[in-house]
N, C-alpha and C positions, 0 to 999 in steps of 0.2 A: 504493499500501499505505499504510495509516495505523503508525503510530507503535507499537497496541500491537503489532498484528500482525508488524510487522518486531522488535520487540525479541522476542517467543514463537521466531519462525525461529531468531534472535542464540544464544537460551538452551537451543531445537533442537539446536542445533548443536556451539555449546558442554558439551551434557551429552553427544551419542555421542565428543564427540574426549576427555573425562576419563573416562570409565567405560568407553567401548567401546561391544560388542556390549546394545542394549535394549528390550526388546519396546515394541509401542506400548501396553498398557496400563500399560507401567510410566512410560513419559515422559509418558503422558495426567496419572497423577496426578502427577507430577514439578510438568508444566506448569496441572495443574490444569484443564485441560479434556476433553473427550471424546474417544474413541480414533480416531471420526471425522474431528473435526479435526487431528488427529496425522497419520491417514494424506494428507489435505488437503495441510497444510503441510509432508511429506516431502517430496509432489510436488512445493509449489513449488520445496523446498528441490535436487532432481533439476533442476529446470526454469530452473535460473539455473547451473547446472553446479557444482551442489559433486555430488562424486561421494559419495552416500548409495545404500546398495543394503542389499534384503532378502534375510532367510537364512531357506530357507522349514526347518518339520520341527520337533522340539518343542523343541531347544537355538536358535532360529532366534529371529531379530529385526532390528533395523536397526543399520548400522555402516557407518564411514566405508572410504574404500577405505584399505590398509597405510600410515603412512605420511602423509599425506594434514594436517594443521594448518594454519588460522586465524589470522590477526594480527587480526581484527577485533575488541580487546580494551580498546578504548580506557573507559574508567570515562565515566558521566555525572553532571553533579554531584550528584543524587539517590543518585546509585549511590555515590561517593565519602562525601556525607555519612553512608552509614549501613553504614559498615566499623566505625565504632569500636563497635556492634553485634554483629562479628562473635562469634560463638558464644554470642547471648540471641537464637533467631527470635523468642520470644515477645514480651520487650521491643520488639522490632524492629515484630512487628505489631500492637501497641498502639502506637505512635506510626507506624503507617502507611506503615512501609517495610519488609516481610515480603519483598514481590516484587521491591527493592530488591536487599535484602539477598542475596539465593540469588541475581540477576545477577552482583551483583560477585563473589561468591564464586568465580560460573562464569569471568568473565574474567580473574579472579586466576588461578586454579589454571589455565587455557588459555595464560597468559602466561610461567606457570613450566617449568624444565627437568622431561623425566620425570620422574627420580630421588623433587623436589622437591614437582612435582606429587601423587605418590603418597606421599609421606610426610606433605602437608597432607591427605589424605583420609586415610588412616590412625589419625591425629590426631583428625578427625571423627565417626572409629568408635566410638573408646577413649573422650571426654571428652565430658561434655555438662553445665550448668549447668539449676538446676531452684531457678530466684529464691522464689519462691514456698512461704511455712512448710505443715508437715507440720497433719494436719486443719483448712486456711484454703482454700476456693473462693480465688480470685484477683478481685477486686475489680473489680468494670466498673468502666470509667474511660471514661464516653462525652464526653468533654471533655478526652482528654490530646492527640487531633492540633490543637488550638485554643489548647490550653495551650504547645504545644510550637513550636507556627506565632509563637505571640508574641512567644518568647525566641527564634525562630533573625533574627523579622524586625526585636525590640525596639520593637514594638509595643504599644501600653496594652491591657490583661486588663478586663475590666468582667465580674466572678463577682457573681454569688449564691451566700452561701456556706454550708455551716452549721456552724458551729460545735457543739462540746460542750456551751455555756451557750448558744444558741439563732442566728439564722438575721443574715444584716449582709450587706451591698451594698458591693464597696467596688471601684476601678479601680486595678489594681495595675501594676506594672514591674519585668514577671517578666524575673527575671536567670537562671533556670536550673531542671532534673528531675533529680532525685534519684530513683533506686530502689534503697529497702529495707527488704530481707525482704519482697522481691514488691510491695512497698507504692509507689505514688506519689508524690513532694511535688515540689508546687512551688516554689522560692528567691525570693519577688517583694518588692521596696522598696515598701511604701505610707509616704510623706512621705518621714520622714530614716532609717526603721527597717527594715531587714530580716527578715521572717519567712519560716517556711514552713506551706504548706499543703496536706494533704491531698487529693489531687486527683480521689479518690472522691467526695469532700463538697462540691466543687463543684457546685450546683445547677441552674447557666447558665452562660453565657459568650462573650460577645461580643471581636470581635479589631474592637480601635476605628484607626481611619486614622492615631492619633497617632501619631508617634514619637517612646520618652525617649533621654534621653544611658545608657547605660551607664555606672558608677562606673567610674573610672579604678583599675586593679591588681585588680580585685575578682577574685577567687580563687575559685572554686565548691567543687572538692576543698576548700580550703584552709578556708575557712569551714565546709563542711559537717563536716569532722573539728573542729573548736573549738566549733562548735553542740552537736553530739554530748558533746562531752567539757563545757561546760556542762551541760549535761541529765543525764550519769551524777551529775558533782557535787551535783548538787541534788536528786538521786531522792530519795535516804534522807535520814530525819528522825527516825529514831530505831535500837533496838534490841527486838527482840523476844526473849525467854528463853522457851524451850521444852521441853516432857517430851515425846522422840519414844520410840515404838516402833520396834521392829526395820525395821517395813515401813515407818515415815514416817519414821528414817534414809536409807533405800532412796529414795521419792521426792520426799525434799528438794534433791536434783541434778534431779531430774526436772522438777520445775516450778520452779524456779527457778534452772536454768540453774549459771551460773558462781559468781555469791554463795551458792545452798545447797550447790555444793561445799565452798567454802572455807569454811565455817558447819559442816560435817560432819568436815572434816581436824580441826578444832581442837577438837572434840566432846569434853565427859567421858567418864569411862570407865561403863559400864554398871550400873545397879546391879543387886537381885538378881530384878527383871525382867524384864532384856536393855534398859531404857529409858538414854536417853542424854538429859545436856543439851546445847540446842545456843543461842549467840546467834544470832539472826539479824538483818541489818538489813533495816529496814520501811519503807513509802515517809508517807504521813498516814491517821490513822488510819482512814477508811474504806476504805481499798485496805490498808491492814493487816489489821482485820476478814475484809476479803473473800481475802484470802492466806490467812488460817488455817483459816476454813472448809476451803480449799478441802482439806487434811490432815485433813481428817472426825477421826473418833475417833480415828489416829493421831499425835495431836497433843494435849498438854494446854499453855493460854500460865499460863506461871508471873509474869508480866510482861511491862511496867508495870501497874500498879493498872486503868489508862485504860483499857489492850487489854483485859485481864482481865474487866474489869466487862461492856465492849461487844461480846465474843464471845463472853459466858453471857447478853444482854441478846437479841444474836441468834439464838441459840441457845433461847434462852424463847419467843421467836417462834414460832420455826421447828414447833416441839413443837406451841403451841401450835392453828394451822394447820394443823398435820398431827395434829391428835388426839395425839399423844405414845404410837405404837405402840409394845410393849415387844418381845422378840426372842420371846416367849409369846405377839404376835398370831394368831392362823390367819393364813396365807398370804401372812406377813411373812418378807422377804426377808433374811437377813445384813448388818447395817448397817457397810459398806467402801465407800472411798474409790475410781474410779476413778484409776490412777498418768499415765491417759495426758496431764496436764499442758494440760488445755484453756484457752482464750484468757481473759482475762482480759476486763470487763463496764466498764472506768475508760476514761474519754476517753486518746487517742493521746498521747503527752509528748511527739512530734516538732510537734506540732499545733499550732495558733497559738489561742492563746486568744480 
């Protein structure tokens, strides 16, 4: 019997032990095989002495003899490695550990006392982690498995990488992988510098035979926290003074998160038209112009002068490009911006420049 089928038979046995009666289609869906394969596997289990029975009828299915429990629950190395991703089946699958994680969870649940096993099942049914943000498909990461292998084996990784300023080829010493907001980052040392690389921008990756020495005492979580804090502290380069409509005040927290909410919390009183003055931290001038345009006609930039002028130039260019239609133009829709806070077009702040 090959290793793959042996693992599948054990998974089938643990599914019946943990969940009780299950139909052949339910088992096939869990094991990602055909119903015919389930029939053959059940016959193999029965022939090996496992007391598995078929109940016929609308409420029928396969079940184990009451009271039967297997103790063949030892974890393999890959299964043990996958447990740190418990509760995150999507990332586990991207790392190539999806099947190992499922089997490891089944084995752990089988080894628990009945009461704790039921509690574990209820928790899994009631809580779910969905890492990617709204309105954004998961990024394709074809080289994530290679990056993970290089991290785990401490081997050099040769990459062809697309930066926001152009493409480069480098040999990296991979130190760890981070999943942030549904986006995978590779933390790697280049010469004497530790940098962050967005995995979806790796165009090619080759795991080399050469092994590198991991820096003594390197703490991935601590490094990432410090890197994120450094990014946050250097992110904003100035402030924009805005005059917002009532709708603009509602849009600000939706499009700018906590920064927008804090700005609204200390905004000035409304004027006779219901508009309020708000001071919003902004990044570089090009990013700030893009951010102001996202607010559409619900915001007027009062200052600083260079930002107001840059926004005015951008609006004039848009008017020239689109022929400056007015509300009286036949078929022209109302001029309003959508409040969904769609993604930016600027470069990723955590990406290595």
